C-alpha positions as CSV (number, residue, x, y, z in Angstrom):
1,M,-9.4,76.0,-1.4
2,H,-9.7,72.7,-3.3
3,P,-10.8,69.7,-1.3
4,L,-7.9,67.3,-0.8
5,N,-9.1,64.5,-3.1
6,E,-8.7,67.3,-5.9
7,V,-5.3,68.5,-4.7
8,V,-2.4,67.8,-7.0
9,F,0.9,67.4,-5.3
10,L,4.2,67.9,-6.9
11,T,7.8,66.6,-5.8
12,V,10.8,68.8,-5.3
13,A,12.4,67.8,-8.7
14,E,9.0,68.4,-10.5
15,V,8.7,72.0,-8.9
16,A,12.2,72.4,-9.8
17,S,11.5,71.5,-13.4
18,V,8.7,73.9,-13.6
19,M,10.4,76.7,-12.5
20,R,13.7,76.0,-14.0
21,V,15.6,76.2,-10.9
22,T,17.7,73.8,-8.9
23,K,16.2,71.2,-6.2
24,M,18.4,73.2,-3.7
25,T,16.1,76.3,-4.5
26,V,13.0,74.7,-4.1
27,Y,14.2,73.5,-0.5
28,R,15.3,76.8,0.3
29,L,11.7,78.2,-0.8
30,V,10.1,75.4,1.3
31,H,12.1,76.0,4.3
32,S,12.0,79.6,4.3
33,G,8.0,79.4,4.1
34,H,7.8,81.1,0.8
35,L,6.5,77.8,-0.9
36,P,4.1,75.5,1.3
37,A,4.7,72.0,1.4
38,V,3.7,68.8,3.0
39,R,6.1,66.6,4.6
40,V,5.8,62.7,3.6
41,G,8.3,60.7,5.5
42,R,11.7,62.3,4.3
43,S,10.4,64.2,1.5
44,F,8.2,67.0,0.5
45,R,5.2,67.3,-1.6
46,I,4.4,70.9,-2.8
47,P,0.7,71.6,-3.8
48,E,0.5,72.6,-7.7
49,Q,-1.5,75.5,-6.9
50,A,0.9,76.9,-4.5
51,V,3.7,76.8,-7.2
52,H,1.3,78.8,-9.6
53,V,0.5,81.3,-6.8
54,Y,4.2,81.8,-5.8
55,L,5.1,82.5,-9.4
56,R,2.1,84.8,-10.1
57,E,2.9,86.8,-6.8
58,S,6.6,87.0,-7.5
59,Y,6.1,88.2,-11.3
60,L,3.5,90.8,-10.0
61,G,6.0,91.8,-7.0
62,A,8.8,92.3,-9.8
63,E,6.7,94.2,-12.0
64,V,5.4,96.6,-9.1
65,G,8.8,96.9,-8.2
66,T,10.1,98.0,-11.7
67,E,7.1,100.4,-11.9
68,S,7.7,102.3,-8.8
69,A,11.5,102.7,-9.7
70,T,10.9,104.3,-13.0
71,T,8.1,106.5,-11.6
72,P,9.3,109.7,-10.1
73,S,8.4,110.6,-6.8
74,T,6.6,114.0,-5.8
């Protein structure tokens, strides 16, 4: 974990832009607990590293799911 003075926080709009989704999708990910966030007043800030981790895990999860679907079970 990085010291707090090294953590880069992104706005919901910035995360939506990076992920190429709507802001509502980012809010859903935050509210569901899939994407950690810090509440600042009435808005959220998401650690940049958390976005990278989420995308990496989502990508690998999809890859594993595809592999098991194509591998015959014995």
